[in-house]
C-alpha positions in Angstrom: -32.4 -3.0 -12.1 -31.4 -0.6 -9.2 -28.5 2.4 -9.5 -26.5 0.4 -7.1 -27.0 -2.8 -8.6 -25.7 -1.0 -12.0 -22.9 0.9 -10.0 -21.7 -2.6 -8.5 -21.8 -4.3 -12.2 -20.2 -1.8 -13.7 -17.0 -2.3 -10.8 -17.2 -6.0 -10.8 -16.7 -5.7 -14.1 -13.8 -3.1 -14.0 -11.6 -5.1 -11.7 -12.6 -7.8 -14.0 -10.8 -6.1 -17.0 -7.7 -4.7 -14.6 -7.1 -7.8 -14.1 -6.6 -9.0 -16.8 -4.7 -6.5 -18.5 -2.2 -6.3 -15.6 -1.6 -10.1 -16.0 -0.9 -9.7 -19.7 1.4 -6.9 -19.0 3.3 -8.8 -16.4 3.4 -11.8 -18.4 4.5 -9.6 -21.5 7.2 -7.4 -19.6 8.1 -8.9 -16.3 10.6 -7.7 -13.7 11.2 -11.2 -12.7 10.1 -13.4 -15.3 9.9 -16.6 -13.1 8.4 -15.7 -10.2 6.7 -18.8 -8.2 4.0 -20.1 -8.8 3.0 -20.9 -5.3 4.1 -17.5 -3.8 1.7 -15.4 -6.4 -1.0 -18.2 -5.3 -0.4 -17.5 -2.0 -0.4 -14.1 -2.3 -4.1 -13.9 -4.2 -5.2 -15.9 -1.1 -3.7 -14.1 1.7 -5.1 -10.7 0.0 -8.7 -11.9 -0.4 -9.0 -13.3 2.7 -8.4 -9.9 4.2 -10.5 -7.8 1.7 -13.2 -9.8 2.7 -12.9 -9.7 6.5 -12.4 -5.5 6.1 -15.6 -5.8 4.1 -17.4 -7.9 6.3 -16.2 -5.5 9.1 -17.4 -2.3 6.6 -20.5 -1.6 8.2 -19.3 -1.4 11.7 -16.5 0.4 10.5 -18.7 3.1 8.6 -21.0 3.5 12.0 -17.8 4.5 13.8 -16.6 6.5 11.3 -19.4 8.7 10.5 -20.2 9.1 14.4 -16.1 10.6 15.0 -16.8 13.2 11.3 -20.0 13.8 13.2 -18.9 14.7 16.3 -15.7 16.9 14.8 -18.0 19.4 12.5 -17.1 17.0 9.7 -17.0 18.4 6.4 -15.3 21.7 7.7 -13.8 23.4 4.3 -16.3 22.9 0.9 -14.9 22.2 -1.9 -16.7 24.0 -4.1 -17.2 23.4 -7.8 -18.6 26.5 -9.3 -16.5 27.5 -12.5 -12.6 28.1 -12.2 -12.9 26.6 -8.4 -13.9 23.3 -9.8 -10.1 23.0 -11.0 -8.7 24.7 -7.7 -10.6 22.3 -5.8 -9.6 19.2 -7.6 -6.0 19.8 -7.3 -5.9 21.1 -3.8 -7.8 18.1 -2.6 -5.5 15.8 -4.6 -2.5 17.2 -2.9 -3.5 17.6 0.4 -5.0 13.6 0.5 -1.9 12.7 -0.8 0.4 14.5 1.8 -1.7 12.8 4.1 -1.3 9.5 2.6 2.5 9.6 2.7 2.2 11.1 6.4 0.7 8.1 8.1 2.6 5.8 5.1 5.4 6.9 7.3 4.0 6.3 10.7 3.3 2.9 9.5 7.3 2.4 9.5 7.8 4.4 12.4 5.6 3.4 15.4 5.9 -0.7 16.5 2.1 -1.4 16.9 1.6 0.0 13.0 4.7 -1.8 11.8 3.0 -4.7 13.3 -0.5 -4.7 10.9 1.9 -3.1 8.1 4.4 -5.6 7.8 1.3 -7.9 6.3 1.9 -5.5 3.3 5.7 -5.7 3.1 5.9 -9.7 3.7 4.7 -10.5 -0.1 7.7 -11.9 -1.7 6.3 -11.9 -5.4 4.9 -8.2 -6.1 2.1 -8.3 -8.4 -0.8 -6.2 -9.0 -2.8 -8.0 -6.5 -0.3 -7.4 -3.8 -1.2 -3.7 -4.1 -4.6 -4.9 -2.4 -2.5 -6.8 0.6 -3.0 -5.2 3.6 -4.4 -6.5 7.2 -7.9 -6.4 7.6 -7.2 -4.3 11.1 -4.7 -2.0 9.3 -8.3 -1.0 6.9 -10.6 -1.2 9.9 -8.0 1.0 12.4 -7.9 4.1 9.4 -11.3 3.8 8.7 -13.1 4.1 11.8 -10.5 5.6 14.0 -9.1 8.2 11.7 -11.3 10.0 9.6 -9.1 12.5 9.1 -10.0 13.7 5.4 -13.9 13.3 6.0 -13.4 15.8 8.9 -11.1 18.2 7.1 -13.1 18.2 3.7 -16.6 18.3 2.6 -15.9 16.1 -1.1 -18.0 16.2 -4.1 -18.7 13.1 -5.8 -17.1 14.3 -9.0 -14.2 15.3 -7.5 -13.9 12.2 -5.9 -14.6 10.0 -8.8 -11.7 12.3 -10.5 -9.2 11.8 -7.3 -9.7 7.8 -7.9 -9.0 8.0 -11.9 -5.9 10.0 -10.9 -4.2 7.6 -8.4 -5.4 4.6 -10.9 -2.0 4.3 -12.9 0.6 5.9 -10.1 -0.7 4.3 -6.9 -3.2 1.2 -7.9 -0.3 -0.2 -10.7 2.6 0.6 -8.1 2.9 -3.0 -7.7 2.7 -4.7 -10.7 5.8 -7.4 -11.7 6.6 -4.9 -14.7 10.0 -3.7 -16.3 8.4 0.4 -16.9 11.3 2.9 -17.7 10.1 6.3 -17.3 14.1 7.1 -17.6 14.6 10.9 -16.1 10.8 10.8 -15.3 11.0 8.3 -12.8 10.6 10.8 -9.7 7.4 12.4 -11.7 4.9 9.8 -10.5 5.2 6.8 -8.2 5.5 3.5 -10.5 6.3 0.3 -10.3 10.1 0.7 -10.1 10.0 3.8 -7.6 8.0 1.9 -5.3 9.6 -1.7 -5.8 12.7 0.3 -4.0 10.3 0.4 -1.2 9.6 -3.1 -1.0 13.3 -3.7 -1.2 15.4 -6.1 0.9 18.8 -4.2 0.6 19.9 -2.5 3.8 20.4 0.9 1.8 16.7 0.8 0.6 14.6 0.7 4.2 12.5 3.2 4.6 12.7 5.0 0.9 10.0 5.9 -1.2 7.3 6.0 0.5 4.8 7.9 -2.0 1.3 7.1 -3.3 0.9 9.2 -6.2 3.6 12.2 -5.8 7.4 11.0 -4.9 7.4 15.0 -4.7 6.6 14.3 -0.7 9.9 11.6 -0.6 12.2 14.5 -2.4 11.3 17.3 0.0 11.3 15.1 3.3 14.7 13.2 2.6 13.4 9.5 2.0 13.8 9.6 -2.1 15.3 7.1 -3.8 16.3 7.5 -7.2 16.4 3.9 -8.5 19.0 3.4 -11.6 18.1 2.4 -15.0 17.7 -1.5 -14.0 17.3 -1.2 -9.9 14.7 -4.1 -9.4 15.9 -5.3 -6.2 14.4 -8.5 -4.4 11.1 -7.6 -2.1 10.2 -9.0 1.1 10.6 -9.0 4.8 14.5 -9.5 6.0 14.4 -12.3 7.0 11.4 -13.7 5.0 8.4 -15.2 6.7 5.9 -17.5 5.5 2.4 -16.4 5.2 -0.6 -18.5 5.0 -4.4 -17.9 5.5 -4.5 -18.2 9.0 -1.5 -16.6 9.7 -2.5 -13.4 7.7 -5.5 -13.4 9.8 -4.1 -13.1 12.9 -0.8 -11.7 11.6 -0.3 -8.5 14.3 -0.5 -11.2 17.2 0.9 -14.3 15.6 3.9 -14.4 17.9 1.3 -15.4 20.5 -0.4 -18.2 19.4 1.4 -21.7 19.8 -0.2 -23.7 16.9 1.8 -21.2 14.3 4.9 -20.9 16.1 6.3 -22.5 13.1 6.1 -20.2 10.9 7.9 -17.3 13.1 11.6 -16.7 12.5 14.6 -16.9 14.1 15.6 -12.8 14.6 12.6 -10.0 15.5 11.2 -8.4 13.2 13.4 -5.8 12.0 11.7 -1.7 11.9 15.0 0.4 12.3 18.3 1.0 10.3 20.8 -0.5 13.1 18.8 -3.4 13.1 18.6 -3.8 9.4 22.1 -3.2 9.4 23.5 -5.8 11.9 21.6 -8.6 10.3 22.8 -7.9 6.7 26.2 -8.0 8.8 25.7 -11.4 9.5 23.8 -12.6 6.1 26.5 -11.5 4.2 29.4 -12.7 6.4 31.0 -9.3 7.0 32.5 -7.8 10.5 31.1 -4.4 12.1 33.4 -1.7 11.9 
């Protein structure tokens, strides 16, 4: 058996174990014990479809990324792993990579064409472990093929990639768990399901808050942090909500221009800014502008 085959088997087994464990804890300590089964199944279908498409686009994405990295003289900073440099390199890489993810995440909410892609992730009304992988396939292709910033900056040893992946798993990979996991005064130390749920909230006061992947420190420094109260677990999704089928998920950024999908398009336009969210909230609540 080849090394690649062994790695594939280990990855598949690891994913299966993570899925089973996540389903157990979500049943044991749920934020919402009554998630509609249909919404959860739709989430799985939409996520699986887009993961498959991004995987199929993988060779083209990798080729384009490699060409850009080579043209830019990739690996401008070599991360040393000898002696005490190992720890410095690992910590430095994780901090820079985490800030990059925070910054790009904010751009996805500010630039309309990027929001058109990223809003697919936010369309999930039933947050579960699977939702963490619910990203439109074009979003993954765009990031991987045309914005390989981290590979351009760093020549990254494999062991540091493994360490950073392991560190990211719990705070970032599990941030969408439907688990009532309280950290109390430590809720802003690492990303977690309660902190990140605020980011997916439908409440107007939570709009454009809590972007962090690993360290809420970035939200605190740049004024986008919302510290959740002890029992603050708001409803999630888009305002207004939108039904997502398999076909809709594939063509999500272009669905408004396809007549056969018009039944999926809400009456009100997509909301990307505070003022728009406030006006729609006033309509829904029956209040009047002051």
